[in-house]
C-alpha positions in Angstrom: 0.0 0.0 0.0 1.3 3.5 -0.9 0.3 6.7 0.7 0.2 8.6 -2.6 -0.6 7.5 -6.2 0.5 10.0 -8.8 -1.5 10.0 -12.1 0.2 11.6 -15.1 0.6 11.3 -18.9 3.6 9.4 -20.2 5.1 12.6 -21.6 5.2 14.0 -18.0 7.2 11.2 -16.4 10.2 13.4 -15.5 7.9 15.9 -13.8 6.1 13.2 -11.9 9.4 11.8 -10.7 10.5 15.2 -9.5 7.3 15.6 -7.5 7.5 12.0 -6.2 10.9 12.7 -4.7 9.6 15.8 -3.0 6.8 13.7 -1.4 9.2 11.0 -0.4 11.3 13.4 1.5 8.2 14.2 3.7 8.2 10.5 4.7 5.4 9.4 2.5 5.4 6.3 0.3 4.7 7.1 -3.4 3.6 5.0 -6.3 4.4 6.7 -9.6 6.7 4.5 -11.7 4.5 2.6 -14.2 7.1 -0.1 -15.1 5.1 -3.3 -14.9 6.9 -6.3 -13.3 7.2 -9.5 -15.4 4.1 -11.7 -15.3 1.8 -8.8 -14.3 -0.7 -7.1 -16.6 -0.7 -3.3 -16.9 -4.3 -2.7 -16.0 -4.2 -5.1 -13.0 -1.0 -3.4 -11.6 -2.5 0.1 -12.1 -5.8 -0.8 -10.5 -4.1 -2.5 -7.5 -1.9 0.6 -6.9 -4.9 2.9 -7.4 -7.2 1.0 -5.0 -4.6 0.8 -2.2 -3.5 4.4 -2.3 -4.7 6.8 0.4 -4.3 9.9 -1.7 -4.5 10.3 -5.5 -2.6 13.3 -7.0 -3.4 14.0 -10.7 -1.0 16.1 -12.8 -3.0 18.0 -15.5 -0.9 18.9 -18.5 -1.3 19.3 -22.3 -1.2 15.6 -22.7 -3.0 14.4 -19.6 -6.2 16.5 -20.2 -6.9 14.3 -23.2 -5.7 11.0 -21.6 -8.6 8.6 -20.7 -6.3 6.7 -18.3 -5.6 9.9 -16.3 -9.3 10.9 -16.4 -10.3 7.5 -15.1 -7.8 7.6 -12.3 -8.9 11.2 -11.4 -12.5 10.0 -11.3 -11.6 7.2 -8.9 -9.9 9.7 -6.6 -12.9 12.1 -6.8 -15.4 9.3 -6.1 -13.4 8.3 -3.0 -12.9 11.9 -1.8 -9.1 11.7 -1.9 -8.3 13.6 -5.2 -5.6 16.3 -5.0 -5.1 17.8 -8.4 -2.1 20.0 -9.5 -1.6 22.0 -12.7 1.8 21.6 -14.3 0.8 23.5 -17.4 -1.5 26.4 -18.1 -4.3 24.3 -19.5 -8.1 23.9 -19.2 -9.0 21.3 -16.7 -11.5 18.7 -18.0 -15.1 19.8 -17.3 -16.0 17.1 -14.8 -13.1 18.1 -12.5 -13.3 21.9 -12.7 -15.3 22.1 -9.4 -12.1 21.1 -7.6 -9.6 23.8 -6.9 -6.1 23.0 -8.4 -2.7 23.7 -7.1 -0.8 25.7 -9.7 2.7 24.2 -10.0 3.2 25.4 -13.6 6.2 27.5 -12.5 7.4 25.4 -9.6 11.1 24.6 -10.0 11.5 22.3 -6.9 14.3 24.3 -5.2 12.7 27.7 -4.5 9.9 28.9 -2.1 6.5 28.2 -3.6 3.2 28.9 -1.8 1.1 26.6 -4.0 3.4 23.7 -3.4 3.5 24.4 0.4 -0.4 24.4 0.4 -0.3 21.1 -1.7 1.8 19.5 1.0 -0.7 20.6 3.7 -3.6 19.2 1.8 -2.0 15.9 1.3 -1.1 15.7 5.0 -4.7 16.4 5.9 -6.0 13.6 3.7 -3.4 11.2 5.0 -4.3 12.1 8.6 -0.8 13.4 9.4 0.3 16.8 10.6 1.3 19.3 8.0 5.0 19.1 7.2 7.0 21.5 9.3 9.6 21.8 6.5 9.1 21.8 2.8 11.2 21.5 -0.3 12.2 25.1 0.0 14.4 24.3 3.0 18.0 23.5 2.2 18.1 20.3 4.3 15.3 18.8 2.1 16.9 19.4 -1.3 16.6 16.7 -3.8 19.4 14.2 -4.4 19.4 15.9 -7.8 20.3 19.3 -6.2 23.8 19.1 -7.6 22.3 19.1 -11.1 20.6 22.5 -10.6 22.4 25.8 -11.3 22.8 26.7 -7.6 24.3 23.3 -7.0 26.8 23.6 -9.9 27.9 27.0 -8.7 28.3 26.0 -5.1 30.2 22.9 -6.0 32.4 24.9 -8.4 33.2 27.5 -5.7 34.1 24.8 -3.2 36.5 23.1 -5.6 38.1 26.4 -6.5 38.6 27.3 -2.8 40.0 23.9 -1.9 42.3 23.4 -4.8 43.2 27.0 -5.8 46.8 26.0 -6.1 46.0 23.3 -8.7 43.9 25.3 -11.1 46.8 25.9 -13.5 47.6 22.2 -13.5 44.0 21.3 -14.1 43.9 23.6 -17.1 47.1 22.3 -18.5 45.6 18.8 -18.1 42.6 20.1 -20.1 40.2 18.9 -17.5 38.2 22.2 -17.9 37.0 23.3 -21.3 35.9 26.8 -20.1 32.2 26.1 -20.7 29.5 26.3 -18.0 27.7 23.0 -17.2 24.2 23.0 -18.7 21.3 21.8 -16.7 19.5 18.8 -18.1 16.3 19.9 -19.9 13.0 18.5 -18.7 10.0 18.0 -20.9 7.4 20.7 -21.1 4.6 20.3 -18.6 1.5 19.2 -20.4 -1.3 19.4 -17.9 -3.0 20.8 -14.9 -5.0 19.3 -12.0 -7.4 20.9 -9.7 -6.7 21.1 -6.0 -8.8 21.2 -2.9 -8.2 21.7 0.7 -11.1 19.5 1.7 -12.2 16.0 0.6 -14.0 16.0 -2.7 -17.7 15.3 -2.2 -19.1 12.2 -3.9 -21.9 13.0 -6.1 -25.0 10.8 -5.7 -25.7 8.4 -8.5 -29.0 8.6 -10.3 -31.4 6.0 -9.0 -32.0 3.4 -11.7 -35.6 2.9 -12.8 -37.6 0.2 -11.1 -37.2 -2.8 -13.3 -39.8 -4.8 -11.4 -42.8 -2.6 -12.4 -44.8 -3.6 -15.4 -43.6 -1.5 -18.4 -46.0 -0.5 -21.2 -45.5 -2.8 -24.2 -42.9 -1.6 -26.6 -44.1 -1.6 -30.2 -42.3 -4.3 -32.3 -42.8 -3.3 -36.0 -42.1 -5.6 -38.9 -38.5 -5.4 -40.1 -39.9 -4.6 -43.5 -40.8 -1.2 -42.3 -37.1 -0.2 -42.1 -35.7 1.0 -45.4 -32.1 -0.1 -45.9 -31.4 3.3 -47.5 -32.5 5.2 -44.4 -30.8 3.1 -41.7 -28.3 5.2 -39.7 -26.4 5.0 -36.4 -29.0 6.4 -34.1 -26.5 7.0 -31.3 -24.1 9.2 -33.3 -24.1 12.8 -32.2 -24.0 13.8 -35.8 -27.4 12.1 -36.2 -28.8 13.6 -33.1 -27.9 10.8 -30.7 -27.0 11.6 -27.1 -26.6 10.3 -23.6 -29.5 11.6 -21.5 -28.9 10.1 -18.1 -26.2 7.7 -16.8 -24.5 6.5 -13.6 -21.4 8.4 -14.4 -20.1 11.0 -16.9 -17.8 8.5 -18.7 -20.7 7.0 -20.7 -20.6 9.9 -23.1 -17.3 8.5 -24.5 -19.2 5.5 -25.8 -20.6 7.5 -28.7 -18.0 10.2 -29.3 -16.8 8.6 -32.6 -13.3 8.0 -31.2 -12.5 4.4 -32.3 -8.9 4.4 -31.1 -9.4 5.0 -27.4 -11.4 3.3 -24.8 -13.0 4.5 -21.5 -14.0 2.9 -18.3 -17.8 3.1 -17.9 -18.0 0.9 -14.8 -15.2 1.2 -12.2 -15.0 -1.4 -9.5 -18.8 -1.9 -9.1 -20.6 -3.7 -11.9 -24.1 -2.7 -12.8 -23.8 0.9 -14.2 -26.1 2.0 -17.0 -26.9 4.8 -19.4 -30.0 5.9 -21.3 -29.6 7.2 -24.9 -32.1 9.4 -26.8 -32.5 10.1 -30.5 -32.7 13.3 -32.6 -35.3 15.8 -31.5 -36.6 13.4 -28.9 -38.2 11.4 -31.7 -39.0 7.7 -31.5 -37.0 5.3 -33.7 -37.2 1.8 -35.0 -34.1 -0.3 -34.4 -33.0 -3.9 -34.6 -29.1 -4.0 -34.4 -26.7 -3.0 -31.6 -23.0 -3.0 -32.2 -20.0 -3.0 -29.8 -16.4 -2.2 -31.0 -13.8 -4.6 -29.6 -10.2 -4.1 -31.0 -8.3 -6.7 -29.0 -8.5 -9.3 -26.3 -8.6 -7.5 -22.9 -9.9 -8.6 -19.5 -11.8 -5.2 -19.1 -13.8 -5.6 -22.3 -17.5 -5.5 -21.9 -18.8 -9.1 -21.8 -22.5 -9.4 -20.8 -24.9 -6.5 -21.1 -28.7 -5.9 -21.3 -30.6 -3.7 -23.7 -33.9 -2.2 -22.7 -36.4 0.1 -24.5 -38.6 2.8 -23.1 -41.2 5.3 -24.2 -42.3 7.1 -21.0 -39.2 9.1 -19.9 -35.4 8.6 -19.5 -36.0 7.6 -15.9 -39.3 5.9 -16.4 -40.3 2.3 -17.1 -38.2 0.2 -19.5 -38.9 -3.2 -21.1 -36.0 -5.6 -21.7 -35.0 -6.3 -25.3 -32.6 -9.1 -24.2 -29.3 -9.9 -22.7 -26.2 -10.3 -24.9 -22.6 -11.4 -24.7 -19.5 -10.3 -26.7 -16.6 -12.4 -27.8 -13.3 -11.3 -26.3 -11.5 -11.2 -29.7 -11.1 -8.9 -32.7 -12.8 -9.5 -36.0 -10.5 -8.0 -38.6 -13.0 -7.6 -41.4 -15.3 -5.6 -39.1 -14.3 -5.2 -35.5 -17.8 -4.1 -34.5 -19.6 -7.1 -33.0 -23.3 -7.1 -34.0 -26.3 -8.1 -31.9 -29.6 -8.4 -33.7 -33.1 -8.7 -32.2 -36.7 -8.2 -33.4 -37.2 -4.6 -34.5 -38.3 -2.4 -31.7 -40.0 1.1 -31.7 -39.0 3.3 -28.8 -37.9 6.8 -27.7 -35.1 5.6 -25.5 -32.5 2.9 -25.4 -31.0 1.8 -22.1 -27.7 -0.2 -21.9 -26.9 -1.9 -18.6 -23.5 -3.5 -17.7 -23.6 -7.0 -16.4 -20.0 -8.2 -16.5 -16.5 -7.9 -18.0 -14.2 -10.6 -19.3 -12.6 -11.1 -15.9 -11.6 -7.6 -14.8 -13.3 -5.7 -11.9 -14.0 -2.8 -14.2 -15.5 -2.5 -17.7 -14.2 -0.4 -20.5 -15.7 0.4 -23.9 -14.5 1.9 -27.2 -17.7 2.6 -29.1 -21.4 1.7 -29.3 -23.7 1.9 -32.4 -27.4 1.4 -32.8 -28.7 0.8 -36.3 -32.2 1.9 -37.2 -34.4 4.7 -38.6 -36.0 7.8 -37.1 -39.8 8.1 -37.1 -41.2 11.0 -39.0 
């Protein structure tokens, strides 16, 4: 178990390491190095470290604000009330995390006084249940083991050498041990993100209550498939066609229809059973008979079992089950979308409910599609 889990984009690894060293000097254990040991899967290792951490620090940067991994880790911290975000670049924080105040470390160099970093330490200490650190990185006795690589370290070391061996300078020059050039500091990567920061635990937003499935739902019209014209069949869930997520158990469901077929997103973290309700263009009913799930490779977190339901009352009203379905945990190269057909249904809303993954404790999805036609 680690005290602190640092979430960051791969491009910000040097920045994350620098911050991890600062936390370690306060006596806290830090998990930040994402090197996966032999025989362990990446997602399993990350999840174990995330679940065991007592405080989750997210570094928002130009890269991390678009990283689904980082957003998922931030969501876990927010849900548990242990998220402490920090900006390492001047960027816009993702919408779902803007309510949390961020520590601005975009100009923090690690070896000079910095009020935002000092406040960050106090916030972490309060979450960990420890007293606020009495000394911070700005004190000379807490300088990094890399202090000698900074300009003050170089100058101080050089002055000491000159003072101690003043009589040997001429000899050293003759031996060509100095080339007359000042040592350059190693360059770090540009910070790419920012994370909000809060001095109190992040409140957990209540999840919408799922509609009562036990009540008798009004019968859903099941038109003949012949009423669907092949020429008018569209992906009803695509935002370009008016599709939208109306209500869901978490904000990550919106990524299931964003058109991004290269990146996945967790829609169910730790507790199976999350769901979302989709609506169609202009709140019109539609006739549909095919649901599609994009699976690009075998992964334990791929969606396995799910249930489709149709409704006409309201997004939180009564729904009638269309059926339960199961994906294959493989990629079909001709068409990686796995199709699930059922008798044509006419409804205003589609509800998708997660039942299980292919072995992992969380479920992730690339894209959903629903083929059908809009009613006039």
